[in-house]
Backbone bond lengths (Angstrom), bond angles and torsions (degrees), N, CA, C in turn:
res aa  C-N    CA-C-N  psi(-1)  N-CA   C-N-CA  omega(-1)  CA-C   N-CA-C  phi
1 M - - - 1.445 - - 1.531 108.07 -
2 Y 1.330 116.92 127.31 1.454 122.32 179.80 1.523 109.55 -111.34
3 I 1.307 114.69 143.28 1.456 120.68 175.47 1.512 106.85 -106.96
4 D 1.294 117.47 127.30 1.456 122.65 -178.57 1.519 107.71 -121.22
5 E 1.318 115.79 108.71 1.453 120.61 -179.50 1.514 108.84 -127.91
6 S 1.302 117.72 140.32 1.450 121.24 172.52 1.508 108.24 -113.28
7 G 1.309 115.42 146.67 1.453 119.06 -179.37 1.504 111.06 -161.54
8 D 1.302 116.46 176.54 1.449 122.90 -178.20 1.517 109.47 -96.26
9 L 1.333 116.91 130.48 1.453 121.34 178.18 1.522 112.16 -85.22
10 G 1.314 118.03 -7.16 1.444 119.54 -173.42 1.518 111.05 77.34
11 L 1.337 116.68 18.16 1.463 121.83 179.79 1.523 108.64 -114.54
12 H 1.296 116.02 66.94 1.467 122.21 177.97 1.522 111.98 54.96
13 G 1.304 116.34 47.43 1.460 121.04 174.56 1.513 115.14 81.25
14 S 1.334 118.92 8.55 1.460 120.19 177.96 1.518 109.73 -63.01
15 K 1.301 115.71 143.51 1.463 120.94 -179.87 1.515 109.62 -105.71
16 Y 1.297 116.10 154.98 1.445 120.36 174.14 1.518 108.82 -129.34
17 L 1.301 114.65 157.40 1.457 122.41 177.76 1.517 106.78 -123.55
18 V 1.308 117.10 129.59 1.458 121.70 -179.55 1.520 108.53 -111.56
19 L 1.324 116.32 128.00 1.462 121.71 174.94 1.520 108.45 -122.45
20 S 1.284 117.01 133.58 1.462 121.11 173.22 1.516 107.14 -100.55
21 A 1.328 116.97 122.18 1.460 121.46 -173.57 1.526 111.54 -78.99
22 L 1.306 115.02 156.54 1.455 121.06 179.18 1.523 112.38 -73.90
23 L 1.310 117.99 -36.79 1.456 121.12 -174.12 1.524 110.89 -82.94
24 V 1.316 115.72 127.67 1.460 121.60 -177.90 1.523 111.00 -65.75
25 D 1.345 117.56 -34.55 1.459 119.71 -177.27 1.525 113.16 -90.51
26 N 1.321 117.21 9.51 1.456 120.78 175.30 1.522 109.67 -63.59
27 P 1.329 118.82 135.83 1.463 119.61 178.07 1.529 111.29 -75.16
28 V 1.315 115.65 157.39 1.459 120.93 173.16 1.522 107.39 -68.46
29 D 1.319 117.54 135.94 1.452 121.42 -177.85 1.517 109.52 -144.35
30 L 1.325 115.82 139.07 1.459 122.88 174.27 1.519 107.77 -116.42
31 E 1.321 117.76 129.69 1.459 122.31 175.76 1.519 108.29 -131.66
32 F 1.318 115.08 143.62 1.464 120.44 179.56 1.515 106.73 -142.97
33 K 1.344 117.43 65.51 1.452 122.64 -172.19 1.526 113.44 -100.31
34 T 1.282 116.38 -34.85 1.457 120.01 -169.13 1.519 112.92 -108.18
35 G 1.319 117.66 16.25 1.453 120.64 -177.81 1.514 112.78 93.19
36 R 1.323 115.95 -2.72 1.469 121.74 176.33 1.513 108.03 -127.70
37 L 1.311 115.24 143.72 1.463 120.98 178.44 1.520 108.77 -82.36
38 L 1.312 115.56 128.68 1.460 121.71 177.72 1.523 107.47 -113.35
39 L 1.307 116.39 118.20 1.454 123.26 177.58 1.519 107.36 -109.33
40 V 1.322 116.27 111.25 1.456 121.67 -178.50 1.520 107.72 -102.11
41 L 1.325 115.78 122.53 1.464 121.77 -177.02 1.520 110.60 -127.56
42 P 1.328 117.16 145.04 1.473 118.50 170.76 1.526 109.07 -59.95
43 K 1.306 116.55 149.86 1.459 121.80 -176.21 1.525 112.25 -54.66
44 S 1.317 116.72 -36.47 1.461 121.15 -176.56 1.527 113.24 -84.34
45 Y 1.346 117.78 -3.86 1.468 120.73 -174.94 1.525 111.19 -72.36
46 K 1.306 115.72 137.18 1.465 121.63 176.29 1.523 107.75 -117.81
47 G 1.296 116.90 144.36 1.465 119.68 174.19 1.508 114.60 100.59
48 G 1.315 118.23 36.81 1.460 121.42 177.52 1.517 112.91 -57.97
49 D 1.332 116.93 -35.38 1.462 120.12 178.48 1.523 110.77 -62.63
50 G 1.326 117.20 -34.74 1.459 121.12 177.98 1.514 112.21 -64.80
51 I 1.332 116.65 -36.98 1.462 121.31 177.41 1.525 109.10 -63.17
52 I 1.325 116.88 -44.90 1.462 120.80 -179.77 1.525 110.11 -62.47
53 E 1.304 117.04 -44.06 1.473 120.51 178.92 1.527 110.62 -63.80
54 K 1.311 116.73 -43.12 1.466 121.81 -178.99 1.533 111.81 -60.69
55 H 1.315 116.84 -35.37 1.470 121.84 -175.77 1.528 112.60 -106.52
56 K 1.311 117.29 20.64 1.458 121.57 -176.02 1.535 112.69 -58.17
57 D 1.332 117.06 -38.32 1.468 120.02 179.35 1.530 110.82 -65.66
58 W 1.355 116.29 -43.36 1.456 120.06 178.59 1.528 110.07 -63.72
59 I 1.316 116.21 -42.15 1.468 120.92 179.84 1.523 110.04 -62.01
60 S 1.313 116.51 -44.13 1.465 121.06 179.73 1.529 110.68 -63.21
61 K 1.334 116.74 -43.21 1.474 121.12 178.65 1.528 110.27 -62.60
62 R 1.326 115.50 -45.93 1.468 119.88 -179.52 1.530 110.97 -64.25
63 N 1.324 116.30 -37.96 1.456 120.99 177.22 1.531 110.22 -61.20
64 S 1.324 117.46 -41.36 1.470 121.87 177.44 1.522 110.95 -64.17
65 E 1.343 116.74 -41.10 1.459 120.39 178.07 1.523 110.94 -62.09
66 I 1.322 116.68 -39.73 1.462 120.58 179.89 1.526 110.60 -67.64
67 K 1.317 116.81 -41.13 1.475 119.70 176.72 1.526 110.63 -60.65
68 A 1.339 116.93 -42.83 1.471 120.65 177.92 1.527 110.65 -63.26
69 A 1.334 116.94 -41.28 1.462 121.01 178.97 1.520 111.06 -63.08
70 L 1.321 116.81 -39.61 1.467 120.59 178.29 1.524 110.68 -62.27
71 E 1.314 116.67 -40.70 1.475 120.07 178.22 1.523 111.07 -66.27
72 K 1.336 117.41 -46.72 1.462 121.02 -178.92 1.524 112.11 -67.23
73 A 1.314 116.70 -29.22 1.465 120.50 -179.94 1.525 111.64 -60.49
74 Q 1.310 116.66 -28.22 1.464 120.55 -179.00 1.525 111.93 -64.46
75 N 1.336 117.71 -21.68 1.465 122.06 -179.06 1.523 113.11 -98.09
76 K 1.314 117.55 1.58 1.465 121.88 -179.15 1.523 110.30 -92.34
77 K 1.319 114.61 155.22 1.462 121.50 175.75 1.522 108.99 -121.45
78 L 1.310 115.86 139.73 1.460 121.41 176.78 1.521 110.27 -93.29
79 N 1.313 115.92 149.67 1.460 121.47 174.04 1.530 107.29 -86.14
80 L 1.320 115.82 92.29 1.464 120.85 -176.82 1.528 112.52 -88.57
81 K 1.348 116.84 -2.84 1.460 120.59 -176.03 1.528 113.62 -95.51
82 R 1.323 118.36 -15.96 1.464 121.34 -176.94 1.526 109.69 -67.97
83 T 1.317 116.50 127.45 1.470 121.16 178.65 1.528 110.17 -81.38
84 D 1.324 115.63 166.32 1.467 120.76 175.97 1.527 110.63 -59.45
85 D 1.343 116.59 -43.25 1.464 120.25 -179.68 1.522 111.45 -63.49
86 E 1.321 116.76 -43.67 1.466 120.47 178.16 1.530 110.32 -62.31
87 F 1.311 115.97 -41.18 1.460 120.86 179.62 1.524 110.70 -62.94
88 R 1.312 117.20 -48.18 1.463 120.88 -179.37 1.532 111.21 -61.84
89 Q 1.331 117.04 -42.28 1.469 120.09 178.76 1.524 110.86 -63.34
90 L 1.334 116.74 -39.29 1.458 120.80 177.28 1.533 110.23 -61.93
91 I 1.319 116.56 -45.57 1.469 121.22 -179.84 1.520 110.10 -60.59
92 F 1.337 117.48 -48.71 1.461 120.80 -178.73 1.532 111.05 -60.19
93 S 1.315 116.69 -39.70 1.460 121.38 179.40 1.533 111.33 -65.99
94 I 1.321 116.57 -46.19 1.474 120.52 179.47 1.524 110.36 -63.76
95 V 1.324 117.25 -44.01 1.473 120.73 179.73 1.525 109.98 -60.78
96 E 1.316 117.25 -42.33 1.465 120.49 179.38 1.532 110.87 -61.39
97 N 1.334 116.81 -45.23 1.466 120.89 -179.75 1.531 111.33 -63.69
98 I 1.328 116.45 -44.92 1.467 120.00 -179.40 1.525 110.62 -69.10
99 S 1.324 117.02 -37.52 1.471 120.67 176.80 1.521 110.42 -57.90
100 D 1.330 116.59 -44.89 1.461 121.12 178.60 1.529 110.84 -63.87
101 S 1.303 115.77 -43.62 1.462 121.53 -177.88 1.524 112.58 -65.41
102 L 1.325 117.12 -44.76 1.468 121.80 -176.54 1.526 113.33 -91.22
103 K 1.333 116.31 -6.46 1.476 121.07 -176.44 1.528 110.35 58.93
104 I 1.345 114.36 45.75 1.470 122.33 -179.69 1.519 107.90 -126.71
105 N 1.318 116.62 136.68 1.454 120.81 175.06 1.518 109.94 -105.15
106 I 1.312 115.85 136.29 1.459 122.63 175.07 1.525 107.23 -94.99
107 N 1.323 115.97 134.90 1.457 121.29 179.83 1.534 110.56 -73.23
108 D 1.336 116.36 -58.79 1.459 122.05 -179.06 1.517 109.78 -141.93
109 I 1.325 115.39 156.04 1.465 121.65 174.90 1.521 107.32 -119.53
110 Y 1.325 115.32 126.54 1.461 121.91 178.80 1.518 108.90 -116.60
111 F 1.321 115.44 147.15 1.460 121.73 178.92 1.522 108.43 -121.24
112 R 1.331 116.07 127.38 1.461 119.71 174.55 1.525 109.07 -159.06
113 K 1.299 115.33 155.32 1.453 120.40 176.15 1.529 107.93 -76.28
114 M 1.322 115.56 126.46 1.464 121.02 -177.54 1.530 109.01 -114.97
115 K 1.322 116.00 149.64 1.463 120.63 -173.37 1.522 115.15 -86.14
116 S 1.335 117.51 -26.44 1.461 117.07 -172.50 1.527 115.09 -139.83
117 K 1.327 118.25 6.06 1.458 119.19 177.99 1.522 110.59 -149.88
118 W 1.319 114.19 161.20 1.461 120.68 -176.86 1.523 112.32 -83.77
119 G 1.310 117.04 -25.32 1.452 119.69 -178.76 1.514 110.50 -175.52
120 S 1.320 114.83 175.17 1.460 120.64 175.49 1.524 108.02 -154.72
121 C 1.331 114.44 157.78 1.453 120.51 177.84 1.526 107.80 -136.33
122 S 1.310 116.20 118.55 1.464 120.77 -175.71 1.523 111.01 -82.79
123 S 1.316 115.58 164.04 1.472 120.60 177.04 1.530 110.59 -65.86
124 K 1.326 117.09 -16.64 1.473 121.32 175.84 1.526 111.46 -84.19
125 K 1.338 115.60 6.78 1.472 123.34 179.03 1.522 112.55 68.12
126 D 1.321 115.99 31.80 1.463 121.30 173.28 1.521 107.81 -97.37
127 L 1.314 115.87 127.24 1.458 122.79 179.93 1.524 108.61 -102.25
128 T 1.321 116.31 124.22 1.466 120.94 176.21 1.518 107.31 -111.03
129 I 1.318 115.27 127.11 1.465 122.63 -176.41 1.521 108.80 -112.10
130 N 1.316 116.00 130.72 1.455 121.51 174.04 1.523 107.67 -70.41
131 T 1.322 117.43 123.84 1.464 120.88 -178.25 1.527 112.67 -63.06
132 L 1.335 117.12 -18.47 1.464 120.05 177.08 1.525 112.35 -68.84
133 L 1.327 117.36 -14.48 1.472 120.71 176.22 1.520 111.56 -61.01
134 R 1.301 117.65 -23.66 1.470 120.50 -176.53 1.518 112.67 -58.63
135 Y 1.324 117.89 -21.69 1.458 122.04 -177.76 1.529 113.47 -87.79
136 L 1.333 117.24 -4.60 1.455 122.20 -176.16 1.521 111.55 -92.99
137 P 1.338 116.22 161.54 1.471 119.79 174.46 1.529 110.73 -63.67
138 D 1.321 116.19 151.73 1.463 121.76 -178.49 1.524 112.05 -54.37
139 S 1.333 116.87 -39.69 1.466 119.99 -176.55 1.527 111.95 -63.00
140 L 1.314 117.80 -35.24 1.463 120.77 177.37 1.523 111.34 -74.55
141 I 1.314 116.76 -35.89 1.468 120.32 176.50 1.528 109.13 -62.24
142 E 1.325 116.34 -44.19 1.468 120.22 178.23 1.531 110.82 -61.77
143 Y 1.324 116.45 -41.09 1.471 120.18 179.05 1.537 110.68 -61.34
144 V 1.317 116.99 -46.52 1.475 120.61 -178.90 1.527 110.38 -60.57
145 I 1.311 117.13 -45.16 1.465 120.41 -178.45 1.528 110.30 -65.79
146 F 1.324 116.62 -43.67 1.466 119.73 177.50 1.525 109.97 -60.01
147 H 1.323 116.56 -46.28 1.468 122.62 178.81 1.532 110.17 -54.35
148 E 1.317 116.26 -49.70 1.466 119.90 -178.11 1.520 112.13 -66.11
149 M 1.307 117.28 -39.95 1.461 120.02 -178.37 1.526 111.75 -70.77
150 V 1.324 117.86 -29.76 1.469 120.32 175.97 1.524 110.48 -63.75
151 H 1.327 117.22 -24.76 1.467 119.89 176.55 1.534 111.76 -62.76
152 L 1.305 118.40 -16.81 1.469 120.37 174.67 1.527 110.94 -76.06
153 I 1.317 116.11 -17.88 1.463 121.78 176.86 1.529 109.76 -95.67
154 E 1.322 115.90 -42.86 1.467 122.06 179.35 1.522 108.04 -138.72
155 R 1.323 116.89 114.05 1.471 121.97 -174.34 1.527 112.88 -68.22
156 K 1.334 117.13 -36.91 1.465 120.75 -172.67 1.517 111.92 -94.47
157 H 1.322 115.36 156.52 1.465 121.33 174.12 1.530 109.20 -83.23
158 N 1.314 116.46 67.38 1.456 121.27 -179.95 1.526 109.68 -107.93
159 K 1.323 116.54 -173.65 1.471 120.73 -177.72 1.526 111.54 -58.71
160 R 1.313 116.78 -43.25 1.468 119.99 179.55 1.533 111.16 -59.28
161 F 1.332 115.96 -43.15 1.467 120.66 178.63 1.527 110.26 -59.96
162 W 1.339 117.38 -52.39 1.468 120.51 -176.00 1.523 111.80 -68.39
163 D 1.329 118.21 -29.38 1.468 120.66 173.96 1.522 109.90 -63.95
164 F 1.314 115.52 -41.18 1.461 120.47 178.19 1.531 110.04 -62.92
165 I 1.324 116.07 -46.03 1.464 120.97 179.34 1.525 110.46 -60.29
166 S 1.339 116.00 -44.22 1.474 119.83 -175.59 1.529 112.52 -68.57
167 N 1.326 118.52 -17.90 1.465 119.88 174.85 1.524 111.67 -63.41
168 K 1.316 116.51 -33.05 1.475 120.59 178.24 1.525 111.94 -102.24
169 F 1.321 116.56 -36.65 1.468 121.75 -177.36 1.522 108.64 -125.21
170 N 1.351 116.21 85.00 1.461 118.09 -179.11 1.528 111.95 -68.61
171 N 1.315 116.70 -12.57 1.464 122.15 177.31 1.529 111.34 -104.02
172 Y 1.324 117.29 32.97 1.467 120.63 -173.61 1.523 112.48 -60.55
173 N 1.326 118.92 -29.45 1.472 119.79 177.00 1.527 110.81 -63.18
174 D 1.332 115.85 -39.63 1.468 120.05 176.37 1.522 110.66 -64.97
175 K 1.323 116.48 -40.00 1.474 120.66 178.55 1.532 110.17 -62.46
176 E 1.328 116.67 -43.01 1.466 120.56 179.49 1.531 110.80 -62.38
177 K 1.328 117.40 -42.37 1.467 120.68 178.30 1.525 110.95 -64.92
178 E 1.326 115.81 -41.29 1.462 120.06 179.48 1.532 111.34 -64.78
179 L 1.323 117.02 -37.86 1.468 120.44 176.33 1.525 111.13 -61.31
180 L 1.316 116.72 -39.67 1.463 120.81 177.88 1.530 110.43 -64.26
181 E 1.324 116.18 -42.05 1.467 120.54 178.06 1.520 110.89 -60.41
182 Y 1.328 116.03 -47.10 1.461 119.74 178.96 1.527 111.49 -66.17
183 W 1.319 117.35 -32.91 1.462 119.99 178.85 1.524 109.96 -57.31
184 F 1.327 116.38 -48.13 1.454 119.77 -178.23 1.528 111.64 -70.06
185 L 1.318 117.26 -36.72 1.459 119.81 176.53 1.527 111.02 -61.69
186 I 1.321 116.46 -45.38 1.469 120.42 179.46 1.524 110.83 -62.76
187 Q 1.316 117.22 -39.91 1.469 119.72 179.36 1.526 110.40 -61.06
188 N 1.316 116.82 -35.89 1.468 121.02 -178.70 1.513 113.85 -81.63
189 V 1.328 117.95 -30.17 1.474 120.85 -173.83 1.517 111.93 -101.60
190 V 1.309 117.41 -57.49 1.469 122.57 -170.17 1.522 111.54 -82.14
191 S 1.315 116.65 -48.41 1.461 120.02 -172.80 1.534 112.57 -65.10
192 K 1.313 116.73 -22.47 1.477 119.41 -179.32 1.527 112.04 -89.76
193 S 1.323 116.64 -9.02 1.469 118.13 -178.22 1.506 111.94 -92.17
């Protein structure tokens, strides 16, 4: 059973979404990826408002980053000419190059439209690619695939993970911001068509 509530954070009209998770041992998690705050709580957890208050500064900072991304997205262009076949061939080529570089083998590659992330890589070495990546520049597609494949070396987004990323992409913070900008552009252009 999920609880879906919208409300005002007191941050200039920002909205939040509260979900109560099914699993009791699920950790508390805050996400602010898609322009809405997602608060994931174990079913038995009490005090969601306290979590929001505790992280109000982070929420405000993230809200500012999203506003900046929305503004910058207006100056970006999508690659609307790339075909599905061209996109798939690009993905296979990038995966092969990164596999050789990292000495990692991918079991399978899946393509599907995803709602809140660019890709994922399972512990079974299955790579799932968001089909919306096809509209991004090649350099960002390569970054996303590298990011996901590094999760086979380090599952968590910890210092070791980001050190690994920075060995190839020392500007990974810029890449992350650019991905957010493109996310909002795609939501406005592609997803509505």
